[in-house]
C-alpha positions in Angstrom: 141.5 145.0 83.9 138.4 143.0 83.9 137.1 146.4 83.3 139.2 147.4 80.2 136.5 146.3 77.4 134.0 148.2 78.8 135.9 151.3 79.6 137.4 151.5 76.4 133.9 150.7 74.3 132.9 153.7 76.6 135.8 155.9 75.8 135.2 155.0 72.4 131.6 156.0 72.3 132.3 159.4 73.6 133.6 160.3 70.5 137.4 158.6 70.0 136.0 156.8 66.9 137.1 159.8 64.8 140.8 158.6 65.9 140.7 155.2 64.3 140.2 153.7 60.7 136.9 152.2 61.8 134.8 155.5 60.3 136.5 155.1 56.9 136.2 151.2 56.6 132.6 151.6 56.7 133.2 153.0 53.6 135.6 151.0 51.7 137.0 147.4 52.8 140.3 148.6 54.1 143.0 146.0 52.3 145.7 148.6 50.8 147.3 149.2 54.1 147.3 151.3 57.6 149.2 154.3 58.9 148.3 155.5 62.6 150.3 158.9 64.3 149.6 161.6 66.6 148.3 164.0 63.8 145.2 163.0 61.8 146.5 165.4 59.3 150.1 163.9 59.1 148.2 159.9 58.9 146.2 161.0 56.1 149.2 162.2 54.2 150.6 158.8 54.8 147.4 157.2 53.3 147.1 159.3 50.8 150.7 158.2 49.1 149.3 154.7 49.8 146.5 155.7 47.2 148.9 157.3 45.0 150.7 153.9 44.7 153.2 153.9 47.2 154.0 151.4 50.0 154.0 151.7 53.7 157.9 153.3 53.4 156.4 156.0 51.6 153.7 156.6 53.8 156.1 156.6 56.9 158.2 158.6 55.7 155.8 161.1 54.5 153.9 160.7 58.0 157.1 161.5 60.0 158.1 164.4 58.6 154.9 165.9 58.8 154.5 165.0 62.4 158.0 166.9 62.8 156.1 169.8 61.5 153.2 169.8 63.6 154.6 167.6 66.7 157.5 170.3 66.8 157.6 170.2 70.5 159.0 166.4 70.6 160.3 165.4 67.1 161.7 166.7 63.9 164.8 166.6 61.6 166.9 167.8 64.4 166.4 164.3 66.3 166.8 160.7 66.0 165.2 157.5 66.7 164.6 153.9 66.1 162.6 151.8 63.6 161.8 148.1 62.9 161.1 146.9 59.5 159.6 144.1 58.7 160.0 143.1 54.7 157.1 141.7 52.5 159.7 138.7 52.9 158.9 138.4 56.6 162.5 139.2 57.0 163.4 142.2 60.1 165.4 145.0 59.8 166.6 147.1 62.7 167.6 150.8 62.0 169.1 152.8 65.0 168.8 156.1 64.0 169.9 157.3 67.6 171.4 160.6 67.6 175.4 160.3 68.6 177.7 162.1 71.0 179.9 164.6 68.9 183.5 163.6 68.4 184.6 166.3 71.6 182.3 164.5 73.8 183.5 162.8 77.0 182.5 161.5 80.1 182.8 164.2 82.5 181.8 167.2 79.9 178.5 167.9 82.4 180.1 167.6 85.5 178.6 170.9 87.8 176.6 171.8 85.1 174.1 169.2 84.3 171.6 171.7 82.8 174.2 172.2 80.0 172.7 168.5 78.9 169.6 169.6 79.0 169.8 173.3 77.4 172.0 175.1 74.6 174.5 173.8 72.3 176.6 171.3 74.3 173.2 169.4 74.7 172.8 168.3 71.3 173.3 165.0 70.0 174.5 164.4 66.0 171.0 164.4 64.8 169.8 161.1 62.6 166.3 160.9 61.6 166.9 162.4 58.0 169.3 159.8 57.7 166.9 156.6 59.5 164.4 158.0 56.7 166.9 158.2 53.6 168.0 154.4 54.6 164.4 153.2 55.2 163.1 155.4 51.5 166.3 154.1 49.7 166.0 150.3 50.4 161.9 150.3 50.7 160.7 153.0 48.9 158.8 152.9 45.7 157.7 156.5 45.1 160.0 159.2 44.7 161.8 160.8 47.6 160.7 164.4 46.5 157.0 162.9 46.2 157.1 161.9 49.7 158.9 164.4 51.4 156.8 167.5 49.8 153.7 166.9 51.0 155.4 168.1 55.0 156.3 171.2 53.0 153.0 172.1 52.2 151.6 171.9 55.8 155.0 174.1 56.9 154.2 176.4 54.4 151.0 177.0 54.7 150.1 176.4 58.1 148.3 174.0 60.4 146.2 174.6 63.4 147.3 175.4 66.9 145.7 172.3 68.3 145.1 171.4 72.0 148.5 168.8 72.0 150.5 171.8 71.2 148.9 174.4 73.3 149.4 171.7 76.4 153.1 171.5 75.3 153.7 174.9 75.0 151.9 175.3 78.5 154.1 172.4 79.9 157.1 174.3 79.0 158.2 176.6 82.1 159.3 179.1 81.3 158.3 179.0 77.6 159.1 182.8 77.6 161.5 182.0 74.9 158.8 181.5 72.0 157.8 184.9 72.0 161.2 186.9 73.2 163.7 185.0 71.4 163.5 186.5 67.7 164.1 183.0 66.4 161.7 181.3 68.1 158.7 184.2 67.7 158.6 184.4 64.0 156.8 180.9 63.9 155.3 181.1 67.5 154.1 184.6 68.3 154.1 186.7 65.0 151.6 189.3 66.7 153.8 189.8 69.9 152.1 187.0 72.1 152.7 182.9 71.6 149.9 181.2 69.0 146.3 180.4 70.8 144.2 177.2 70.2 142.6 177.6 67.0 145.0 179.8 65.3 146.9 179.1 62.2 150.8 178.6 62.9 153.3 178.5 59.7 156.8 177.1 59.9 158.3 178.9 56.5 161.9 178.7 57.3 161.6 174.8 57.8 159.3 174.5 55.0 162.3 176.0 53.0 165.0 173.6 54.6 162.5 170.4 53.8 162.3 171.6 49.9 165.8 171.7 49.8 165.9 168.5 50.9 163.3 166.9 48.8 165.2 168.1 46.1 168.9 167.8 47.0 168.3 164.6 49.3 169.2 164.0 52.9 173.0 164.7 51.9 171.6 168.9 51.9 171.2 168.4 55.5 174.3 167.0 56.8 177.0 169.1 54.1 176.5 172.6 52.2 174.6 175.4 53.6 172.0 174.0 56.1 175.0 172.0 58.3 176.7 175.2 58.3 173.8 177.1 59.6 173.2 174.3 62.2 177.0 173.9 63.6 176.9 178.1 63.7 174.1 177.9 66.0 175.6 175.3 68.3 178.8 176.7 68.6 177.7 180.4 69.3 175.5 178.5 72.2 179.0 176.6 73.8 178.4 173.5 71.4 181.4 171.5 70.5 179.5 169.7 67.4 181.7 169.8 63.8 180.8 170.1 60.1 182.7 166.3 60.5 180.1 164.9 63.1 177.1 166.1 60.9 179.0 164.7 57.4 180.3 161.3 59.3 177.0 160.4 61.0 175.8 157.2 59.8 172.3 154.9 60.4 173.8 151.3 62.6 171.9 148.3 61.5 171.3 145.7 64.5 170.0 142.6 65.3 166.6 142.8 66.3 165.5 140.9 69.6 162.0 138.2 69.3 160.6 136.0 71.8 157.2 133.8 71.6 154.3 134.8 73.5 151.5 132.8 73.5 152.3 130.9 70.0 152.8 134.6 68.9 156.0 135.7 67.1 157.1 139.0 69.0 159.9 141.2 67.4 161.5 144.1 68.8 164.7 146.2 69.5 168.0 145.8 70.9 170.2 148.0 72.9 170.8 151.2 73.0 166.8 150.8 72.8 164.6 148.9 75.1 162.5 146.7 73.4 164.3 143.8 74.9 163.0 145.1 78.6 159.3 145.2 77.2 160.1 141.5 75.5 161.5 140.3 79.0 158.4 141.4 81.0 156.1 139.3 78.8 158.7 136.7 78.5 158.3 136.4 82.0 154.7 136.6 82.3 154.4 134.3 79.7 154.7 131.2 82.0 151.7 132.4 83.7 149.1 130.2 82.0 145.7 131.8 83.5 147.5 135.2 83.0 144.7 136.3 80.4 141.6 135.1 82.6 139.3 138.2 83.5 138.5 136.3 86.8 142.3 136.4 87.8 142.6 140.3 87.4 144.1 141.3 90.0 146.5 138.6 90.6 147.5 139.4 87.0 148.2 143.1 87.7 150.3 141.9 90.5 152.2 139.5 88.5 152.7 142.1 85.8 154.4 145.0 87.8 156.6 142.5 89.3 157.5 141.0 86.4 157.9 145.2 85.0 160.3 145.7 88.3 162.6 142.8 87.2 162.8 143.7 83.6 163.6 147.8 84.6 166.3 146.5 86.9 167.9 144.4 83.7 167.8 147.5 82.0 170.1 149.3 83.9 173.3 147.3 82.7 172.0 148.4 78.8 173.7 150.7 76.7 175.1 151.4 73.5 176.2 147.8 72.3 179.0 149.1 70.3 180.7 150.5 73.6 179.4 147.8 76.2 181.2 144.3 76.6 179.1 141.5 76.7 176.0 143.1 75.7 174.7 141.2 73.3 175.2 137.6 75.5 173.8 139.8 78.4 170.5 140.4 76.2 170.1 136.9 75.0 170.2 136.1 78.6 167.3 138.2 79.4 165.1 136.8 77.2 165.9 133.3 77.8 163.8 130.4 79.1 166.1 129.5 82.2 166.0 133.9 83.0 162.2 133.9 82.2 161.5 130.8 84.9 164.0 132.0 87.4 162.4 135.4 87.7 159.1 134.0 87.7 160.2 131.9 90.8 161.3 135.4 92.5 157.5 136.6 92.2 155.8 136.4 95.2 152.3 136.2 94.6 151.3 137.7 98.1 153.5 140.5 98.4 155.9 142.7 96.8 159.4 143.5 97.4 161.8 146.2 98.2 163.9 148.0 95.2 167.2 146.3 95.8 165.6 142.5 95.4 165.0 143.4 91.8 168.2 146.0 91.0 170.8 144.7 93.6 173.4 147.4 92.2 170.8 150.3 92.8 171.3 151.7 89.4 169.2 154.8 87.8 166.2 153.8 85.6 166.1 157.1 83.6 163.1 159.1 82.9 163.1 160.4 79.3 160.5 161.9 77.6 159.8 163.6 74.2 159.0 160.9 71.7 156.0 160.3 68.8 155.4 157.3 67.2 154.4 156.2 64.0 153.3 152.8 62.3 152.5 151.9 59.1 152.0 148.5 57.1 150.6 147.9 53.5 149.1 144.8 51.7 152.6 142.9 50.8 153.3 142.6 54.5 155.7 145.3 54.7 155.5 147.1 58.2 157.4 149.6 60.0 157.3 150.6 63.7 159.0 154.1 64.7 160.2 156.0 67.1 161.5 159.8 66.6 162.5 162.5 69.3 164.4 165.5 70.3 164.5 164.5 73.7 162.5 167.0 76.2 159.8 169.3 75.5 161.4 171.7 72.3 164.4 169.7 72.8 167.6 171.8 73.9 165.5 174.8 73.4 167.7 176.1 70.4 166.3 176.5 67.1 168.4 177.6 64.0 167.3 180.7 62.9 167.9 180.4 59.1 166.8 176.6 58.8 164.0 176.7 61.9 165.0 173.3 62.7 164.7 172.8 66.4 168.2 171.1 67.9 167.7 168.1 70.3 168.9 167.5 74.2 169.5 163.9 73.6 173.3 164.2 75.6 170.8 164.4 78.4 170.1 160.8 78.0 173.4 159.8 79.0 174.2 158.9 82.5 176.5 161.5 84.3 179.2 160.3 86.3 178.6 161.7 90.1 175.0 162.9 89.9 173.1 160.5 91.6 169.6 160.8 90.4 166.5 162.2 92.6 165.9 158.9 94.1 169.3 158.3 95.1 169.9 156.0 92.3 173.6 155.9 91.1 174.5 156.2 87.4 175.1 153.4 85.4 178.4 153.0 83.5 177.1 151.4 80.6 175.4 154.6 79.6 178.1 156.9 80.1 179.6 159.4 77.3 181.9 158.5 74.9 182.4 160.1 71.4 180.4 158.5 68.8 178.3 156.5 71.1 174.2 156.6 71.4 172.6 156.5 74.8 169.9 154.4 75.7 166.5 154.9 75.1 163.1 153.7 76.2 162.1 153.1 72.5 160.0 150.0 72.3 158.4 149.6 68.8 157.2 146.3 68.2 155.8 144.0 65.6 153.8 140.4 66.3 153.2 137.8 63.9 151.0 135.0 64.0 152.4 131.3 64.5 152.3 131.3 60.6 154.3 133.7 60.1 151.8 136.2 58.7 151.8 139.8 59.9 149.5 140.6 62.9 149.8 143.8 64.9 152.3 146.4 64.7 152.5 148.7 67.7 154.7 151.6 69.6 154.5 154.1 71.9 156.0 157.7 73.2 156.3 158.7 76.5 160.0 158.4 77.8 160.4 155.3 80.2 156.6 155.0 80.3 156.8 153.5 76.8 157.8 150.1 77.3 155.0 149.4 79.6 152.5 151.3 77.0 153.9 148.7 74.5 153.9 146.0 76.5 150.0 146.4 77.7 148.6 147.0 74.5 150.1 143.7 73.5 148.6 142.3 76.3 145.5 143.4 75.4 145.2 142.5 71.8 146.7 139.0 72.4 145.6 138.1 76.0 142.0 139.9 75.9 141.2 140.0 72.4 140.8 143.7 71.7 141.2 145.4 69.0 143.2 148.0 68.4 141.3 150.9 69.2 139.9 148.9 72.3 143.5 148.3 73.5 144.8 151.8 72.8 141.6 153.3 75.1 142.5 150.6 78.1 143.9 152.7 81.2 147.3 152.3 82.0 149.8 151.4 84.4 153.4 152.1 85.2 156.1 151.1 87.4 159.9 151.5 86.6 161.3 150.3 89.7 162.8 153.8 90.3 161.0 156.0 91.9 159.6 152.9 94.0 156.1 153.3 92.9 153.5 151.9 90.8 150.9 154.8 88.7 147.4 153.8 87.7 145.5 156.4 85.2 142.7 157.6 87.1 140.4 155.4 85.5 142.0 152.2 86.4 139.7 149.6 88.3 139.5 150.6 91.8 139.3 147.3 93.4 142.4 146.0 91.3 144.2 149.2 93.1 142.9 148.2 96.3 144.3 144.9 95.9 147.8 145.8 95.0 148.2 148.5 97.7 147.4 145.4 100.3 150.1 143.7 98.9 152.2 146.4 99.8 152.6 148.2 96.6 153.4 152.2 96.4 150.5 153.3 94.6 149.7 156.7 93.2 147.0 157.8 90.8 147.9 159.7 87.3 146.2 161.7 84.6 145.9 160.0 81.5 148.4 161.0 78.8 151.6 160.6 80.2 152.4 157.6 77.9 150.8 158.1 74.1 150.8 154.7 71.6 149.8 154.0 68.0 148.8 151.1 66.6 147.3 148.9 63.8 146.3 145.5 62.7 146.0 143.0 59.9 143.3 140.6 59.9 142.8 137.2 59.2 140.5 138.4 56.3 143.0 140.7 54.8 141.8 143.8 56.1 143.8 146.6 58.1 142.4 149.0 61.4 144.2 151.2 62.7 143.9 153.6 65.9 145.8 156.6 66.9 146.2 157.3 70.7 142.5 158.6 72.0 144.8 160.7 74.9 146.4 162.9 72.0 142.9 164.9 70.5 144.2 164.9 67.5 145.9 161.8 66.7 144.8 159.7 63.7 144.7 156.3 62.8 143.5 155.2 58.5 142.9 152.0 56.8 142.6 152.5 53.3 
């Protein structure tokens, strides 16, 4: 970590400046607000909405819907997620728009057929994204609903360039023949008989028509009527059990966010069934080390961070939907208490690492859940939003509704399946077993940071399944402990350790001497290519100007301040 800043600077010099709001800040003083997402096209829609008189809520809705068009491989209105909102008055609201298990779901529904939780109609939970965006806009937005939805309609109808990111995800989907051989997919992805290639233009005209109806009629048009009937018909034709009533009855859940103090800053994040509380737990543990940000102690700091991560992931195995898990509120409060943090620190040895059972005595699995997209937005009033949305695995359940172009999620795979130990021998967590109406556990950890005097300072969040938590933690550490800019923090090399499997992975650019030091303490070290987690962030500086940055590991991301 001592070389993080020099590495970040080098990365930026190699061309990642285009992913940030720094270039714009040279042209005008960015005091209106900022937006960052995995797509510069979509972030630009967000800042355009700010400049049209909208606020951060308007900008976020427009950006998220656009990302669902361009980044359809892992997000869209067929999915769901979580968002943390900081109102202009400084009050927080945690909006849970996670997918729910259909009414016909039951605990053993995937017994002897776990693939059914990944592919086909039985894999989809009831989508929540539109209800979440509707709630945000209704309670915080300024512009008319149609005005914030229609930019995404335009992108879907007129088309967008096939990017390096899209090509990467298409190629990573094995097999991906369905994109060409299934006529419902081929309309968009192989209109000329072959899967679209880098630099070509792809359109999603059915999806554009769907979004246009939603723009004109509101989110209800997705949950009732012709669009809903088409969705249910597709799911049921592919062995699904979701019904029209499941769609009609879906509602967001408003939950109490979690918060801690860290180095004098106030950190607010998402409680269960999201995993912001896990990120906060790890930070709470390392907050007790006074030299944690000291560059001279980087090797020991990295070891201590990894030990804190393993304890936090061990705690995560007990989490689930608080509406179904008794005593979960008290458990999360205990996770973030001073006493628990001190107790965990007392168990951390500065001279060695421990066996997995030391951190997770029950041997419960820590699920790896990929396929997410993160968006952040803020404006001059102090309104700020950190949102993560997902359809879970790449291209979700690999079901597309032929009439509407909506790609359906496979979020049911995020539940724990009884009697099915994971690949590393860990047993399923009862807290995350399937129940009708239940929301599966998620790694999503969107976080907002305030200064000691209550002013908005930093908005961060990540995508990448179980790596979301570690990416979020490290970005907060870089900004608060090391005084990095948002762009420098995002560019810094990352580590990841989720306890199961028992290994710590480092991106290739991580400092070799630090990795060697951890190996000498007994850590099982592996190296990975960058990009397994992606983050988006923004900061409001003390002089009232914004900075924003998109993830440099995503070739087409963008963070802009206006």
